[in-house]
ZAZA-430893 format. One record per residue (C-alpha): residue number from 1; y, z negated, x negated. Coordinates in nm, 3 decimals, padded with zeros to 5 digits. Layout:
(NUM; (Y; Z; X)),
...
REM end
This chain:
(1; (00.353; -01.132; -02.556)),
(2; (00.081; -01.416; -02.456)),
(3; (-00.223; -01.214; -02.487)),
(4; (-00.418; -01.337; -02.834)),
(5; (-00.320; -01.727; -02.707)),
(6; (-00.415; -01.590; -02.333)),
(7; (-00.744; -01.495; -02.430)),
(8; (-00.837; -01.748; -02.687)),
(9; (-00.764; -02.025; -02.433)),
(10; (-00.967; -01.889; -02.177)),
(11; (-01.242; -01.844; -02.406)),
(12; (-01.201; -02.233; -02.467)),
(13; (-01.214; -02.349; -02.116)),
(14; (-01.471; -02.121; -02.049)),
(15; (-01.716; -02.365; -02.255)),
(16; (-01.586; -02.626; -02.033)),
(17; (-01.760; -02.483; -01.710)),
(18; (-02.042; -02.666; -01.573)),
(19; (-02.016; -02.972; -01.750)),
(20; (-02.003; -03.284; -01.497)),
(21; (-01.877; -03.491; -01.720)),
(22; (-01.750; -03.416; -02.090)),
(23; (-01.820; -03.653; -02.409)),
(24; (-01.557; -03.717; -02.707)),
(25; (-01.702; -03.444; -02.885)),
(26; (-01.625; -03.177; -02.614)),
(27; (-01.248; -03.323; -02.648)),
(28; (-01.273; -03.297; -02.966)),
(29; (-01.416; -02.946; -02.990)),
(30; (-01.169; -02.840; -02.733)),
(31; (-00.834; -02.990; -02.900)),
(32; (-00.983; -02.780; -03.213)),
(33; (-00.959; -02.481; -03.046)),
(34; (-00.658; -02.528; -02.869)),
(35; (-00.508; -02.616; -03.184)),
(36; (-00.616; -02.317; -03.342)),
(37; (-00.500; -02.112; -03.072)),
(38; (-00.166; -02.226; -03.071)),
(39; (-00.097; -02.156; -03.496)),
(40; (-00.224; -01.792; -03.425)),
(41; (00.063; -01.757; -03.200)),
(42; (00.293; -01.845; -03.442)),
(43; (00.390; -02.214; -03.268)),
(44; (00.586; -02.442; -03.494)),
(45; (00.367; -02.705; -03.689)),
(46; (00.542; -02.998; -03.504)),
(47; (00.505; -02.867; -03.209)),
(48; (00.154; -02.803; -03.244)),
(49; (00.057; -03.152; -03.342)),
(50; (00.303; -03.281; -03.038)),
(51; (00.093; -03.082; -02.801)),
(52; (-00.246; -03.116; -02.920)),
(53; (-00.207; -03.505; -02.962)),
(54; (-00.066; -03.516; -02.578)),
(55; (-00.378; -03.295; -02.443)),
(56; (-00.615; -03.524; -02.625)),
(57; (-00.497; -03.875; -02.479)),
(58; (-00.459; -03.761; -02.123)),
(59; (-00.854; -03.616; -02.184)),
(60; (-00.991; -03.941; -02.293)),
(61; (-00.811; -04.085; -01.974)),
(62; (-00.919; -04.159; -01.650)),
(63; (-00.772; -03.811; -01.513)),
(64; (-01.047; -03.627; -01.651)),
(65; (-01.335; -03.931; -01.655)),
(66; (-01.290; -03.956; -01.274)),
(67; (-01.233; -03.588; -01.199)),
(68; (-01.534; -03.397; -00.977)),
(69; (-01.435; -03.099; -01.213)),
(70; (-01.345; -03.166; -01.565)),
(71; (-01.310; -02.850; -01.661)),
(72; (-01.006; -02.751; -01.410)),
(73; (-00.871; -03.093; -01.515)),
(74; (-00.848; -03.029; -01.860)),
(75; (-00.675; -02.635; -01.784)),
(76; (-00.453; -02.878; -01.530)),
(77; (-00.347; -03.128; -01.808)),
(78; (-00.302; -02.775; -02.048)),
(79; (-00.084; -02.604; -01.814)),
(80; (00.127; -02.926; -01.767)),
(81; (00.201; -02.957; -02.160)),
(82; (00.285; -02.613; -02.158)),
(83; (00.538; -02.691; -01.919)),
(84; (00.652; -02.964; -02.110)),
(85; (00.728; -02.805; -02.427)),
(86; (00.862; -02.461; -02.251)),
(87; (01.145; -02.714; -02.160)),
(88; (01.001; -02.878; -01.829)),
(89; (01.275; -02.778; -01.530)),
(90; (01.450; -02.406; -01.457)),
(91; (01.806; -02.449; -01.599)),
(92; (02.050; -02.297; -01.397)),
(93; (02.406; -02.196; -01.500)),
(94; (02.707; -02.436; -01.514)),
(95; (02.978; -02.240; -01.307)),
(96; (03.365; -02.371; -01.388)),
(97; (03.526; -02.575; -01.074)),
(98; (03.861; -02.395; -01.138)),
(99; (03.947; -02.088; -01.279)),
(100; (03.678; -01.837; -01.420)),
(101; (03.318; -01.935; -01.579)),
(102; (03.351; -01.842; -01.954)),
(103; (02.975; -01.751; -02.113)),
(104; (02.950; -01.699; -02.480)),
(105; (02.674; -01.549; -02.650)),
(106; (02.595; -01.567; -03.004)),
(107; (02.305; -01.465; -03.242)),
(108; (02.167; -01.315; -03.500)),
(109; (02.230; -00.929; -03.550)),
(110; (01.939; -00.700; -03.369)),
(111; (01.851; -00.954; -03.122)),
(112; (01.985; -00.735; -02.836)),
(113; (02.327; -00.924; -02.762)),
(114; (02.506; -00.686; -02.633)),
(115; (02.286; -00.475; -02.427)),
(116; (02.161; -00.849; -02.303)),
(117; (02.534; -00.931; -02.247)),
(118; (02.549; -00.601; -01.965)),
(119; (02.237; -00.734; -01.840)),
(120; (02.351; -01.111; -01.769)),
(121; (02.671; -00.909; -01.621)),
(122; (02.452; -00.713; -01.388)),
(123; (02.254; -01.052; -01.276)),
(124; (02.578; -01.238; -01.216)),
(125; (02.669; -00.960; -00.996)),
(126; (02.357; -00.964; -00.736)),
(127; (02.444; -01.285; -00.722)),
(128; (02.771; -01.240; -00.582)),
(129; (02.982; -01.300; -00.892)),
(130; (03.253; -01.058; -01.006)),
(131; (03.206; -01.123; -01.383)),
(132; (03.407; -00.895; -01.683)),
(133; (03.264; -00.854; -02.023)),
(134; (03.492; -00.909; -02.337)),
(135; (03.392; -00.689; -02.639)),
(136; (03.468; -00.978; -02.967)),
(137; (03.202; -00.799; -03.184)),
(138; (03.483; -00.653; -03.388)),
(139; (03.208; -00.576; -03.712)),
(140; (02.937; -00.381; -03.629)),
(141; (03.022; -00.023; -03.609)),
(142; (03.022; 00.112; -03.235)),
(143; (02.984; -00.222; -03.090)),
(144; (03.294; -00.175; -02.846)),
(145; (03.172; 00.149; -02.773)),
(146; (02.825; 00.028; -02.705)),
(147; (02.934; -00.212; -02.463)),
(148; (03.158; -00.021; -02.305)),
(149; (02.892; 00.208; -02.181)),
(150; (02.675; -00.039; -02.127)),
(151; (02.930; -00.204; -01.874)),
(152; (02.981; 00.156; -01.701)),
(153; (02.616; 00.179; -01.652)),
(154; (02.617; -00.175; -01.456)),
(155; (02.945; -00.122; -01.277)),
(156; (03.151; -00.418; -01.499)),
(157; (03.502; -00.370; -01.648)),
(158; (03.502; -00.463; -02.015)),
(159; (03.799; -00.609; -02.197)),
(160; (03.836; -00.429; -02.554)),
(161; (04.183; -00.375; -02.644)),
(162; (04.055; -00.399; -03.034)),
(163; (03.864; -00.067; -03.131)),
(164; (03.625; -00.265; -03.375)),
(165; (03.459; -00.113; -03.653)),
(166; (03.590; -00.423; -03.885)),
(167; (03.894; -00.418; -03.783)),
(168; (04.076; -00.677; -03.526)),
(169; (04.092; -01.035; -03.449)),
(170; (03.803; -01.152; -03.250)),
(171; (03.958; -01.508; -03.180)),
(172; (04.300; -01.329; -03.007)),
(173; (04.094; -01.105; -02.809)),
(174; (03.892; -01.396; -02.659)),
(175; (04.184; -01.572; -02.565)),
(176; (04.357; -01.272; -02.411)),
(177; (04.047; -01.185; -02.242)),
(178; (04.133; -01.542; -02.014)),
(179; (04.435; -01.430; -01.879)),
(180; (04.332; -01.104; -01.786)),
(181; (04.044; -01.233; -01.600)),
(182; (04.275; -01.485; -01.430)),
(183; (04.523; -01.180; -01.333)),
(184; (04.221; -00.964; -01.214)),
(185; (04.057; -01.229; -01.038)),
(186; (03.733; -01.213; -01.236)),
(187; (03.501; -01.526; -01.194)),
(188; (03.326; -01.485; -01.500)),
(189; (03.366; -01.382; -01.828)),
(190; (03.108; -01.271; -02.054)),
(191; (03.201; -01.310; -02.397)),
(192; (03.020; -01.084; -02.692)),
(193; (03.062; -01.182; -03.066)),
(194; (02.938; -01.045; -03.397)),
(195; (02.588; -01.091; -03.466)),
(196; (02.501; -01.217; -03.840)),
(197; (02.246; -01.102; -04.066)),
(198; (02.118; -01.432; -04.180)),
(199; (02.300; -01.807; -04.209)),
(200; (02.633; -01.669; -04.300)),
(201; (02.896; -01.901; -04.349)),
(202; (03.199; -01.680; -04.266)),
(203; (03.085; -01.573; -03.907)),
(204; (02.972; -01.908; -03.807)),
(205; (03.344; -02.072; -03.842)),
(206; (03.434; -01.770; -03.655)),
(207; (03.181; -01.840; -03.397)),
(208; (03.336; -02.144; -03.389)),
(209; (03.699; -02.063; -03.341)),
(210; (03.632; -01.833; -03.080)),
(211; (03.449; -02.148; -02.906)),
(212; (03.759; -02.353; -02.966)),
(213; (03.975; -02.061; -02.815)),
(214; (03.821; -02.024; -02.505)),
(215; (03.615; -02.352; -02.446)),
(216; (03.327; -02.171; -02.266)),
(217; (03.139; -02.336; -02.004)),
(218; (02.836; -02.261; -02.147)),
(219; (02.714; -02.081; -02.515)),
(220; (02.412; -01.913; -02.501)),
(221; (02.221; -01.848; -02.838)),
(222; (02.025; -01.493; -02.776)),
(223; (01.718; -01.488; -03.050)),
(224; (01.466; -01.219; -03.043)),
(225; (01.094; -01.360; -02.916)),
(226; (00.957; -01.127; -03.185)),
(227; (01.039; -01.296; -03.511)),
(228; (00.847; -01.636; -03.482)),
(229; (00.924; -01.894; -03.660)),
(230; (01.229; -01.758; -03.859)),
(231; (01.363; -01.798; -03.517)),
(232; (01.359; -02.136; -03.451)),
(233; (01.490; -02.205; -03.828)),
(234; (01.811; -02.008; -03.734)),
(235; (01.831; -02.186; -03.392)),
(236; (01.821; -02.496; -03.568)),
(237; (02.095; -02.391; -03.840)),
(238; (02.298; -02.252; -03.562)),
(239; (02.279; -02.570; -03.336)),
(240; (02.428; -02.742; -03.635)),
(241; (02.681; -02.541; -03.704)),
(242; (02.834; -02.444; -03.431)),
(243; (02.612; -02.601; -03.103)),
(244; (02.493; -02.415; -02.813)),
(245; (02.379; -02.520; -02.486)),
(246; (02.090; -02.309; -02.377)),
(247; (01.886; -02.010; -02.528)),
(248; (01.794; -01.646; -02.426)),
(249; (01.494; -01.503; -02.502)),
(250; (01.498; -01.104; -02.516)),
(251; (01.204; -00.880; -02.613)),
(252; (00.952; -01.129; -02.454)),
(253; (00.770; -00.773; -02.323)),
(254; (00.678; -00.686; -02.706)),
(255; (00.362; -00.752; -02.888)),
(256; (00.447; -01.004; -03.101)),
(257; (00.269; -01.357; -03.093)),
(258; (00.515; -01.499; -02.903)),
(259; (00.531; -01.871; -03.129)),
(260; (00.928; -01.858; -03.093)),
(261; (00.891; -01.902; -02.715)),
(262; (00.694; -02.146; -02.754)),
(263; (00.863; -02.395; -03.003)),
(264; (01.261; -02.311; -02.948)),
(265; (01.301; -02.580; -02.667)),
(266; (01.099; -02.857; -02.836)),
(267; (01.228; -02.829; -03.211)),
(268; (01.615; -02.778; -03.074)),
(269; (01.615; -02.987; -02.757)),
(270; (01.791; -02.713; -02.600)),
(271; (01.622; -02.515; -02.267)),
(272; (01.546; -02.145; -02.258)),
(273; (01.789; -02.051; -01.971)),
(274; (01.681; -01.651; -01.950)),
(275; (01.480; -01.405; -02.051)),
(276; (01.494; -01.015; -02.129)),
(277; (01.130; -00.902; -02.064)),
(278; (01.216; -00.504; -02.075)),
(279; (01.434; -00.245; -02.199)),
(280; (01.607; -00.128; -01.876)),
(281; (01.916; -00.359; -01.769)),
(282; (01.795; -00.519; -01.468)),
(283; (01.437; -00.644; -01.678)),
(284; (01.621; -00.972; -01.672)),
(285; (01.610; -01.338; -01.489)),
(286; (01.627; -01.654; -01.510)),
(287; (01.343; -01.842; -01.736)),
(288; (01.090; -02.057; -01.525)),
(289; (00.864; -02.260; -01.761)),
(290; (00.618; -02.361; -01.487)),
(291; (00.614; -01.978; -01.414)),
(292; (00.577; -01.853; -01.829)),
(293; (00.267; -02.158; -01.832)),
(294; (00.079; -01.964; -01.553)),
(295; (00.147; -01.628; -01.716)),
(296; (-00.040; -01.784; -02.040)),
(297; (-00.324; -01.905; -01.851)),
(298; (-00.364; -01.619; -01.677)),
(299; (-00.302; -01.797; -01.379)),
(300; (-00.051; -01.556; -01.270)),
(301; (00.303; -01.524; -01.166)),
(302; (00.326; -01.452; -00.787)),
(303; (00.657; -01.611; -00.712)),
(304; (00.833; -01.390; -00.946)),
(305; (00.646; -01.091; -00.816)),
(306; (00.739; -01.203; -00.439)),
(307; (01.113; -01.249; -00.544)),
(308; (01.143; -00.946; -00.732)),
(309; (00.976; -00.759; -00.391)),
(310; (01.223; -00.941; -00.152)),
(311; (01.469; -00.775; -00.399)),
(312; (01.372; -00.398; -00.394)),
(313; (01.160; -00.401; -00.067)),
(314; (01.304; -00.232; 00.277)),
(315; (01.208; -00.542; 00.502)),
(316; (01.231; -00.265; 00.791)),
(317; (01.032; -00.026; 00.648)),
(318; (00.762; -00.289; 00.554)),
(319; (00.718; -00.418; 00.880)),
(320; (00.667; -00.100; 01.033)),
(321; (00.458; -00.020; 00.840)),
(322; (00.191; -00.339; 00.883)),
(323; (00.269; -00.290; 01.250)),
(324; (00.134; 00.042; 01.184)),
(325; (-00.155; -00.101; 01.029)),
(326; (-00.189; -00.354; 01.283)),
(327; (-00.317; -00.123; 01.572)),
(328; (00.063; -00.186; 01.741)),
(329; (00.292; 00.090; 01.602)),
(330; (00.103; 00.403; 01.570)),
(331; (-00.118; 00.545; 01.291)),
(332; (-00.051; 00.494; 00.955)),
(333; (-00.006; 00.829; 00.760)),
(334; (00.072; 00.949; 00.423)),
(335; (00.423; 00.923; 00.488)),
(336; (00.394; 00.567; 00.533)),
(337; (00.164; 00.568; 00.239)),
(338; (00.432; 00.763; 00.019)),
(339; (00.696; 00.541; 00.119)),
(340; (00.522; 00.265; 00.046)),
(341; (00.454; 00.361; -00.317)),
(342; (00.796; 00.458; -00.360)),
(343; (00.858; 00.094; -00.287)),
(344; (00.610; -00.051; -00.491)),
(345; (00.762; 00.217; -00.807)),
(346; (01.081; 00.025; -00.778)),
(347; (00.920; -00.309; -00.867)),
(348; (00.880; -00.172; -01.271)),
(349; (00.555; -00.057; -01.422)),
(350; (00.225; -00.095; -01.215)),
(351; (00.080; -00.248; -01.550)),
(352; (00.398; -00.539; -01.543)),
(353; (00.321; -00.546; -01.186)),
(354; (-00.078; -00.577; -01.194)),
(355; (-00.032; -00.841; -01.520)),
(356; (00.155; -01.077; -01.266)),
(357; (-00.150; -01.116; -01.061)),
(358; (-00.386; -01.441; -01.122)),
(359; (-00.693; -01.349; -01.338)),
(360; (-00.559; -00.991; -01.466)),
(361; (-00.590; -01.100; -01.816)),
(362; (-00.964; -00.965; -01.832)),
(363; (-00.884; -00.606; -01.697)),
(364; (-00.549; -00.621; -01.988)),
(365; (-00.676; -00.300; -02.182)),
(366; (-00.730; -00.090; -01.854)),
(367; (-00.365; -00.235; -01.686)),
(368; (-00.226; -00.142; -02.060)),
(369; (-00.386; 00.212; -02.018)),
(370; (-00.261; 00.306; -01.691)),
(371; (-00.027; 00.582; -01.700)),
(372; (00.253; 00.548; -01.426)),
(373; (00.298; 00.900; -01.408)),
(374; (-00.008; 00.900; -01.199)),
(375; (00.210; 00.795; -00.914)),
(376; (00.381; 01.144; -00.975)),
(377; (00.111; 01.305; -00.931)),
(378; (00.010; 01.146; -00.651)),
(379; (00.347; 01.246; -00.496)),
(380; (00.358; 01.608; -00.602)),
(381; (00.030; 01.632; -00.387)),
(382; (00.196; 01.472; -00.082)),
(383; (00.475; 01.659; -00.074)),
(384; (00.298; 02.001; -00.095)),
(385; (00.123; 01.880; 00.238)),
(386; (00.300; 02.007; 00.525)),
(387; (00.475; 01.729; 00.772)),
(388; (00.220; 01.803; 01.018)),
(389; (-00.111; 01.744; 00.755)),
(390; (00.123; 01.408; 00.599)),
(391; (00.091; 01.257; 00.973)),
(392; (-00.251; 01.420; 01.023)),
(393; (-00.456; 01.438; 00.717)),
(394; (-00.761; 01.470; 00.922)),
(395; (-00.686; 01.840; 00.958)),
(396; (-00.681; 01.903; 00.594)),
(397; (-00.995; 02.137; 00.571)),
(398; (-01.095; 02.348; 00.271)),
(399; (-00.839; 02.633; 00.304)),
(400; (-00.568; 02.396; 00.306)),
(401; (-00.654; 02.199; 00.022)),
(402; (-00.664; 02.502; -00.184)),
(403; (-00.329; 02.587; -00.091)),
(404; (-00.186; 02.228; -00.152)),
(405; (-00.371; 02.212; -00.487)),
(406; (-00.153; 02.532; -00.593)),
(407; (00.162; 02.418; -00.479)),
(408; (00.192; 02.087; -00.667)),
(409; (-00.028; 02.246; -00.993)),
(410; (-00.354; 01.993; -00.986)),
(411; (-00.732; 02.080; -00.863)),
(412; (-00.883; 02.102; -00.510)),
(413; (-01.078; 01.774; -00.678)),
(414; (-00.740; 01.588; -00.740)),
(415; (-00.633; 01.656; -00.357)),
(416; (-01.007; 01.547; -00.234)),
(417; (-00.978; 01.218; -00.412)),
(418; (-00.619; 01.162; -00.298)),
(419; (-00.744; 01.230; 00.051)),
(420; (-01.099; 01.015; 00.026)),
(421; (-00.946; 00.720; -00.134)),
(422; (-00.635; 00.741; 00.161)),
(423; (-00.877; 00.701; 00.446)),
(424; (-01.054; 00.443; 00.211)),
(425; (-00.755; 00.205; 00.153)),
(426; (-00.642; 00.249; 00.532)),
(427; (-00.940; 00.155; 00.670)),
(428; (-00.979; -00.143; 00.447)),
(429; (-00.574; -00.237; 00.514)),
(430; (-00.652; -00.183; 00.887)),
(431; (-00.925; -00.423; 00.868)),
(432; (-00.719; -00.712; 00.689)),
(433; (-00.440; -00.644; 00.876)),
(434; (-00.589; -00.719; 01.221)),
(435; (-00.794; -01.012; 01.060)),
(436; (-01.117; -00.869; 00.995)),
(437; (-01.185; -00.972; 00.677)),
(438; (-01.241; -00.725; 00.385)),
(439; (-01.497; -00.438; 00.526)),
(440; (-01.930; -00.536; 00.421)),
(441; (-01.837; -00.914; 00.381)),
(442; (-02.085; -01.138; 00.481)),
(443; (-02.016; -01.406; 00.755)),
(444; (-01.681; -01.164; 00.902)),
(445; (-01.711; -01.075; 01.286)),
(446; (-01.908; -00.785; 01.334)),
(447; (-02.012; -00.748; 00.973)),
(448; (-02.354; -00.729; 00.858)),
(449; (-02.463; -01.081; 00.755)),
(450; (-02.301; -01.239; 01.083)),
(451; (-02.493; -01.570; 01.181)),
(452; (-02.757; -01.562; 00.914)),
(453; (-02.764; -01.923; 00.842)),
(454; (-02.871; -02.080; 00.546)),
(455; (-03.210; -02.149; 00.558)),
(456; (-03.261; -01.980; 00.877)),
(457; (-03.572; -01.733; 00.929)),
(458; (-03.499; -01.368; 01.042)),
(459; (-03.595; -01.279; 01.404)),
(460; (-03.934; -01.063; 01.384)),
(461; (-03.866; -00.715; 01.472)),
(462; (-03.978; -00.602; 01.823)),
(463; (-04.081; -00.257; 01.904)),
(464; (-03.840; -00.058; 02.051)),
(465; (-03.827; 00.261; 02.347)),
(466; (-03.669; 00.514; 02.414)),
(467; (-03.294; 00.490; 02.270)),
(468; (-03.374; 00.228; 02.053)),
(469; (-03.434; -00.064; 02.336)),
(470; (-03.653; -00.313; 02.273)),
(471; (-03.981; -00.311; 02.445)),
(472; (-04.265; -00.566; 02.539)),
(473; (-04.596; -00.525; 02.350)),
(474; (-04.706; -00.616; 02.680)),
(475; (-04.799; -00.236; 02.838)),
(476; (-04.732; -00.458; 03.217)),
(477; (-04.432; -00.621; 03.127)),
(478; (-04.311; -00.294; 02.976)),
(479; (-04.379; -00.105; 03.293)),
(480; (-04.162; -00.373; 03.501)),
(481; (-03.881; -00.413; 03.278)),
(482; (-03.876; -00.032; 03.243)),
(483; (-03.824; -00.015; 03.645)),
(484; (-03.588; -00.298; 03.663)),
(485; (-03.353; -00.142; 03.404)),
(486; (-03.354; 00.220; 03.582)),
(487; (-03.300; -00.004; 03.922)),
(488; (-02.955; -00.154; 03.734)),
(489; (-02.831; 00.139; 03.639)),
(490; (-02.829; 00.338; 03.899)),
(491; (-02.680; 00.029; 04.114)),
(492; (-02.414; 00.033; 03.809)),
(493; (-02.320; 00.381; 03.846)),
(494; (-02.453; 00.435; 03.475)),
(495; (-02.247; 00.193; 03.297)),
(496; (-02.439; 00.043; 03.030)),
(497; (-02.343; -00.307; 03.040)),
(498; (-02.489; -00.332; 03.451)),
(499; (-02.171; -00.358; 03.582)),
(500; (-02.004; -00.169; 03.906)),
(501; (-01.609; -00.046; 03.886)),
(502; (-01.668; 00.237; 03.634)),
(503; (-01.427; 00.236; 03.324)),
(504; (-01.367; -00.136; 03.387)),
(505; (-01.553; -00.335; 03.151)),
(506; (-01.599; -00.707; 03.100)),
(507; (-01.628; -00.652; 02.718)),
(508; (-01.612; -01.032; 02.628)),
(509; (-01.911; -01.142; 02.876)),
(510; (-02.082; -00.860; 02.803)),
(511; (-02.067; -00.946; 02.442)),
(512; (-02.157; -01.333; 02.522)),
(513; (-02.481; -01.175; 02.757)),
(514; (-02.540; -01.000; 02.418)),
(515; (-02.550; -01.268; 02.162)),
(516; (-02.244; -01.151; 01.993)),
(517; (-01.932; -01.271; 01.816)),
(518; (-01.706; -01.389; 01.989)),
(519; (-01.369; -01.163; 02.028)),
(520; (-01.628; -00.860; 01.958)),
(521; (-01.412; -00.674; 02.215)),
(522; (-01.175; -00.553; 01.994)),
(523; (-01.457; -00.342; 01.783)),
(524; (-01.551; -00.158; 02.147)),
(525; (-01.206; -00.047; 02.281)),
REM end
């Protein structure tokens, strides 16, 4: 949703890099670019003025002039101001001390209110609550039926004594639902009310009557994040007509500019509590202003990614995979690879997962074009292998690859690519799990470039004799060294480190004598 805004801000900050000190002209130019970026994102004008004014004032202060890196300090200021206009701190639900907690949903028709009621019920259920849905939207055709279907999908009961479709008393249904919840021991009641096509005085009054009848602990205004400035206008009118405690944003996964999300908290003074960012029922969570600001500035949202992983990943299975990668629990096989891939898939689409990582904004086009069905194809190839081939992919020769390709409907090239990538990925992951760093990185133990300090001249290459051993250029010295090496090898029983005892070798001592890095032994065993 915030792609355009993110790109504009990224370009603005790029122009500041490398500047040791920011002039007044630099600050004015940056503020102008930020203003244009926010206006293009459809952010309300009063919010833009306040935001840019705060950034300029802080940019002229000591926190930037005295900073070692002024560009990073500007990014920090913009991030903090974004958090402020998004509501500051995360707003959480207030639960009733006695009796069921009553949550009333209200908003325009088409904002996704009925679907969101089921999403909220599922979220509460995961928090250990026992929610009940109440069908008070008796105006829209099939609204009651839709809520019943969604309630069944999330395993939450629906109180719907009236069929709806323009008949029934929504205030009476709301009142009766509280007694029903008490009788059946539900601790949360979610009341779905009729949507409005606009600022409708009659339906506004109906919402106010329901509010007075059930005395809700929380009134949540559901707003479509894709309708821009109109959302702010409607939110303001509803606040004056009925009143609400917090806002819920739907369709945050859309391609709109996102101005409503950035404006609504500042204009109404009411925080955004929840956000729905997908069509699936689990695509719903608390709205965290700091994490949203991070996403806008392409800093990622690793905390949300970790939280989702904790919910979906099997901890025991992940631990076994980690042990195998570190060399303590056997070899990491294609079976383990498939299990981990299936775990990752539970998190959602790969583009959404990768989008939560810092710096992924520059790969947005590639992420958007990523085909999630590729995981199905990989899964089909692995399932076409025998158990022995999955455990030991090294045995997969040419004829086996042809058989696997026929079995899964893919080409031999696809099978080759999967096997080759698996070995490369396993090598890299094993290296990381053992703390050796990325393969090929200079300065890492056992890697090229180790010990080559800055400004140090490379050692002159010596001549090498048989077996690649270095020999002196003086014939007499070379002969003497060869004789000593033969005697040493004979006394050691052929041991290359010159130590008696056959197979027992002190690798650490040998590594020290050869001027190799500490802990080099783990690469020799």
